[in-house]
ZAMARGU-4260 file (C-alpha; in steps of 0.2 Angstrom, whole numbers, plus 5000, padded with zeros to 4 digits):
<rodrens>
0) 5606/5082/5985 | 5619/5086/5997 | 5637/5082/5991 | 5632/5083/5972 | 5640/5097/5963
5) 5628/5109/5955 | 5635/5106/5938 | 5647/5094/5930 | 5647/5094/5911 | 5656/5078/5905
10) 5656/5085/5887 | 5666/5100/5892 | 5679/5091/5903 | 5697/5096/5902 | 5713/5089/5910
15) 5716/5097/5928 | 5730/5108/5922 | 5717/5117/5911 | 5703/5117/5923 | 5710/5117/5940
20) 5724/5130/5941 | 5723/5148/5934 | 5734/5152/5920 | 5748/5164/5923 | 5761/5172/5911
25) 5762/5163/5893 | 5747/5153/5897 | 5756/5142/5909 | 5748/5137/5926 | 5757/5138/5943
30) 5759/5119/5942 | 5767/5121/5925 | 5780/5133/5931 | 5784/5121/5946 | 5787/5107/5933
35) 5798/5118/5922 | 5808/5125/5937 | 5811/5106/5942 | 5818/5103/5925 | 5829/5119/5926
40) 5835/5114/5943 | 5840/5097/5936 | 5849/5104/5921 | 5859/5116/5933 | 5863/5100/5943
45) 5872/5093/5928 | 5880/5109/5922 | 5887/5113/5939 | 5894/5095/5941 | 5883/5091/5956
50) 5877/5077/5945 | 5890/5069/5934 | 5886/5070/5916 | 5888/5051/5913 | 5875/5047/5927
55) 5863/5060/5920 | 5864/5052/5903 | 5862/5035/5910 | 5846/5040/5919 | 5839/5048/5904
60) 5842/5033/5893 | 5833/5023/5906 | 5818/5034/5906 | 5817/5036/5887 | 5805/5021/5884
65) 5795/5026/5899 | 5792/5044/5892 | 5786/5036/5876 | 5774/5025/5885 | 5768/5039/5897
70) 5765/5052/5883 | 5757/5040/5871 | 5745/5032/5884 | 5739/5050/5890 | 5735/5055/5872
75) 5726/5038/5869 | 5716/5040/5885 | 5712/5058/5881 | 5706/5055/5864 | 5696/5040/5871
80) 5688/5052/5883 | 5683/5064/5869 | 5675/5050/5859 | 5664/5047/5875 | 5670/5029/5878
85) 5672/5032/5896 | 5655/5041/5898 | 5646/5027/5889 | 5654/5014/5900 | 5650/5024/5917
90) 5632/5027/5911 | 5630/5008/5906 | 5637/5002/5923 | 5625/5014/5932 | 5611/5007/5922
95) 5616/4989/5925 | 5616/4993/5943 | 5596/4995/5942 | 5596/5008/5956 | 5605/4996/5969
100) 5619/5004/5978 | 5629/4988/5982 | 5628/4983/5964 | 5633/5001/5959 | 5648/5000/5971
105) 5654/4984/5964 | 5653/4991/5946 | 5661/5007/5950 | 5676/4998/5959 | 5678/4987/5943
110) 5678/5001/5932 | 5691/5012/5941 | 5702/4997/5946 | 5702/4990/5928 | 5706/5008/5921
115) 5720/5010/5933 | 5727/4993/5930 | 5726/4993/5911 | 5728/5011/5906 | 5738/5019/5920
120) 5733/5027/5936 | 5734/5045/5929 | 5721/5040/5917 | 5710/5036/5931 | 5714/5052/5940
125) 5712/5064/5926 | 5699/5056/5915 | 5688/5044/5926 | 5686/5056/5940 | 5676/5069/5930
130) 5666/5055/5922 | 5661/5048/5939 | 5657/5066/5945 | 5646/5069/5929 | 5637/5053/5933
135) 5632/5059/5950 | 5620/5072/5943 | 5609/5062/5931 | 5608/5047/5943 | 5606/5059/5959
140) 5620/5049/5967 | 5631/5058/5981 | 5647/5063/5973 | 5659/5060/5987 | 5658/5040/5987
145) 5661/5041/5968 | 5676/5053/5970 | 5684/5043/5984 | 5682/5027/5974 | 5692/5034/5959
150) 5705/5043/5971 | 5709/5028/5981 | 5709/5015/5967 | 5720/5026/5956 | 5733/5022/5969
155) 5728/5005/5977 | 5724/4996/5960 | 5741/5001/5952 | 5751/4986/5957 | 5747/4972/5945
160) 5755/4977/5928 | 5770/4987/5923 | 5759/4999/5914 | 5748/5003/5929 | 5761/5015/5937
165) 5777/5023/5931 | 5785/5017/5947 | 5780/4999/5941 | 5789/5001/5925 | 5805/5006/5935
170) 5803/4991/5946 | 5800/4979/5932 | 5816/4985/5924 | 5826/4984/5939 | 5821/4966/5943
175) 5820/4961/5925 | 5802/4955/5924 | 5791/4956/5909 | 5773/4960/5910 | 5768/4942/5914
180) 5782/4939/5926 | 5778/4955/5935 | 5759/4951/5937 | 5764/4933/5943 | 5773/4942/5957
185) 5760/4956/5961 | 5744/4947/5959 | 5742/4943/5977 | 5747/4960/5984 | 5735/4968/5971
190) 5721/4957/5977 | 5724/4960/5995 | 5725/4979/5991 | 5708/4979/5981 | 5700/4969/5995
195) 5705/4982/6008 | 5701/4996/5997 | 5683/4989/5995 | 5681/4986/6014 | 5686/5004/6018
200) 5676/5012/6004 | 5661/5003/6009 | 5662/5006/6028 | 5668/5024/6027 | 5660/5031/6012
205) 5646/5019/6003 | 5636/5011/6017 | 5618/5016/6021 | 5623/5028/6036 | 5635/5038/6024
210) 5622/5042/6010 | 5604/5048/6009 | 5594/5035/6000 | 5593/5016/5998 | 5592/5018/5979
215) 5597/5029/5965 | 5589/5034/5948 | 5598/5024/5934 | 5603/5037/5920 | 5598/5037/5902
220) 5611/5029/5891 | 5624/5039/5880 | 5625/5035/5862 | 5635/5042/5848 | 5623/5054/5838
225) 5631/5053/5821 | 5641/5042/5809 | 5658/5051/5813 | 5655/5050/5832 | 5652/5031/5830
230) 5668/5029/5820 | 5678/5039/5833 | 5670/5029/5847 | 5673/5012/5840 | 5690/5016/5833
235) 5697/5023/5849 | 5689/5009/5859 | 5697/4997/5848 | 5714/5006/5850 | 5713/5004/5868
240) 5708/4985/5867 | 5722/4982/5855 | 5734/4990/5867 | 5728/4980/5882 | 5729/4964/5872
245) 5747/4968/5867 | 5753/4971/5885 | 5757/4952/5889 | 5767/4949/5872 | 5776/4965/5869
250) 5788/4964/5883 | 5800/4979/5884 | 5791/4987/5869 | 5776/4993/5879 | 5780/5010/5874
255) 5780/5006/5856 | 5763/4997/5858 | 5756/5012/5867 | 5762/5024/5853 | 5754/5014/5839
260) 5738/5013/5848 | 5738/5032/5850 | 5743/5035/5832 | 5728/5024/5827 | 5717/5036/5838
265) 5725/5051/5831 | 5722/5046/5813 | 5704/5043/5816 | 5702/5061/5824 | 5712/5068/5809
270) 5699/5062/5797 | 5683/5064/5807 | 5686/5077/5820 | 5702/5087/5816 | 5698/5102/5827
275) 5699/5091/5843 | 5718/5088/5839 | 5727/5101/5849 | 5745/5102/5855 | 5738/5102/5873
280) 5734/5084/5871 | 5752/5080/5872 | 5756/5079/5891 | 5773/5089/5890 | 5771/5096/5908
285) 5771/5077/5914 | 5785/5073/5904 | 5795/5088/5910 | 5792/5084/5928 | 5798/5066/5926
290) 5814/5071/5917 | 5817/5085/5930 | 5814/5072/5944 | 5826/5060/5937 | 5840/5073/5937
295) 5836/5081/5954 | 5833/5066/5964 | 5850/5058/5960 | 5858/5074/5965 | 5849/5074/5982
300) 5855/5056/5984 | 5873/5062/5982 | 5869/5075/5995 | 5862/5065/6009 | 5846/5058/6004
305) 5853/5040/6000 | 5860/5039/6017 | 5843/5044/6025 | 5835/5031/6014 | 5848/5017/6019
310) 5845/5021/6037 | 5827/5019/6035 | 5827/5004/6024 | 5842/4994/6030 | 5850/4979/6022
315) 5839/4965/6028 | 5833/4954/6013 | 5820/4946/6024 | 5802/4950/6030 | 5808/4963/6042
320) 5818/4971/6028 | 5803/4971/6016 | 5791/4979/6030 | 5804/4992/6033 | 5806/4996/6015
325) 5787/4997/6013 | 5786/5008/6028 | 5800/5020/6022 | 5792/5022/6005 | 5775/5025/6012
330) 5781/5038/6024 | 5791/5047/6012 | 5778/5047/5999 | 5766/5056/6010 | 5780/5069/6016
335) 5786/5072/5998 | 5779/5062/5984 | 5779/5044/5979 | 5789/5045/5963 | 5805/5053/5971
340) 5801/5042/5987 | 5803/5026/5975 | 5818/5032/5965 | 5827/5037/5981 | 5823/5020/5990
345) 5828/5010/5974 | 5845/5018/5974 | 5849/5010/5991 | 5841/4993/5989 | 5853/4979/5982
350) 5848/4973/5965 | 5847/4955/5972 | 5834/4960/5985 | 5819/4958/5974 | 5806/4956/5989
355) 5813/4972/5997 | 5812/4982/5981 | 5794/4976/5978 | 5789/4980/5995 | 5796/4997/5993
360) 5785/4998/5977 | 5770/4993/5987 | 5773/5007/6000 | 5775/5020/5987 | 5760/5014/5976
365) 5747/5010/5990 | 5750/5023/6004 | 5751/5040/5995 | 5733/5043/6000 | 5735/5051/6017
370) 5742/5068/6011 | 5735/5078/5996 | 5752/5078/5988 | 5757/5060/5991 | 5755/5055/5973
375) 5751/5065/5957 | 5735/5055/5955 | 5729/5060/5972 | 5733/5078/5969 | 5724/5078/5952
380) 5709/5070/5959 | 5707/5082/5974 | 5710/5097/5964 | 5698/5092/5950 | 5685/5089/5964
385) 5688/5106/5971 | 5686/5115/5955 | 5669/5106/5952 | 5662/5111/5969 | 5664/5095/5978
390) 5672/5098/5996 | 5681/5083/6003 | 5682/5085/6022 | 5702/5085/6025 | 5701/5078/6042
395) 5690/5063/6036 | 5701/5062/6021 | 5717/5060/6031 | 5711/5048/6044 | 5702/5036/6032
400) 5717/5037/6020 | 5729/5033/6034 | 5718/5018/6040 | 5717/5011/6021 | 5736/5014/6019
405) 5741/5004/6034 | 5729/4990/6031 | 5732/4989/6012 | 5751/4991/6013 | 5754/4979/6027
410) 5742/4966/6019 | 5750/4967/6002 | 5768/4965/6009 | 5762/4950/6018 | 5754/4943/6002
415) 5770/4946/5993 | 5781/4937/6005 | 5768/4922/6006 | 5768/4920/5988 | 5786/4923/5984
</rodrens>
C-alpha cells in the first residue's frame, strides 16, 4: 500500500539519535556534537565574562529540578516501551476500532494526546511515532496520517500540565502555579488546540479522499510471551500510572516523583532483564542541550536578543499584548527553536503579566509545526519517519502546519483570555 514503509520492526526500535543519524568519531552522532558544542559555547560564555557567573549559577539552579524530571521521565518511558506497553496499547486501540477509520482516528488522537499530556511531548515523538508506524504494516494502514497525528499532537497537546513540556515547567515556576493551578488556567486553550488539531488532521490527512480504503484490517493483539515479560509489562505500566496519579499532589517535586517511578522500572529490569539496562537509556544528549541552552540564550539576550524580543512582544498586558507575545513566540520558534524562543521571550515579559507569559507559552508550544526544526519533537518525528522509509512532502507539511499553527494558536490565546 502506498505510504506504508516496507518494514518497521517495533521490537527493534531505538531512539532517534541511535537510528536516524550516522555515528561519527567516538560513537557520537552529528546531532550529539551539536549539543556538546552548545554546552562548550555556554561554558565559554561564562569563562569569558559574557555571562556573569552569578547569573549562570542562578539559571542552573532553576533548571536542576527540570533536568531531574526530564532525565527520569525519558528513562521511564524508554523502559516502558521495551516492556511493549505502548505496542500493546496501540494494537488494542486498532482492534477496538474494528476496521472503521473514523473510530481509529479518534483512538489514535486519544493515545497520542494522552501520552503527550501525561508523559511529555518527547515521549510521543521518540517512542509513540515508531509504535504508530509499526502499526501501519499489520493493519495495512497508510502511514502518513499516523505519523502526522503523532507529530502534530506532540506539540499541540502539550499545554495542559507542567510535565507535558519543558517550557510548561518553566512557565509554571515563573507564574507560581502548581499542577492543578496550571491545568485550571490551560484547560480551555488545550481543548481548543486539540479540537483544531483534530479538524485539520481529518481534513488534510485522514478523510476518505486522502487514503485508499474505507476500512482497515485490525491487527492481532500483542501479549507478553513469558512470565518475566508479564512482570516487566505490569511493573512498568504500574510505574507510569503511579507517576501520573502523583502529578496533581506532588507540586514542585514532580522531578522526584518521576525519578521514583523510573527507579521502580529500573529495578524490575535489573531483576528480569538486566541486559536491557544500558547507559544509552540515560538521555545525556538532551540534558547537555538544555544546560547549554540556558547558558547561551541569556548571553545572547545581553547581546541584543532581549531588545529584539521586547520590540516584538511589547509591554501591553491586555489582549493585544497577549496576541503579540503568542505571535512572537510562534515566529521565533519556527525560525530557530521553541525552547530558546520561550526563554528569550520570558526574559522580557514582566512577572505580573501572567496572560502575556502564558500566551507566549501557547505560541511556542503549538506553532513549531511549520518548519522541521521548530521544536525538538517535530525534528525527532520527521527524522524518524525519514529513516524508516516514510516520505512526508515538505510543501504539504509546511502549508498544513502553517494552517494549524495559526488556527490553534489564535484560538488557544482567545480561550486563555476568555477564561482568565
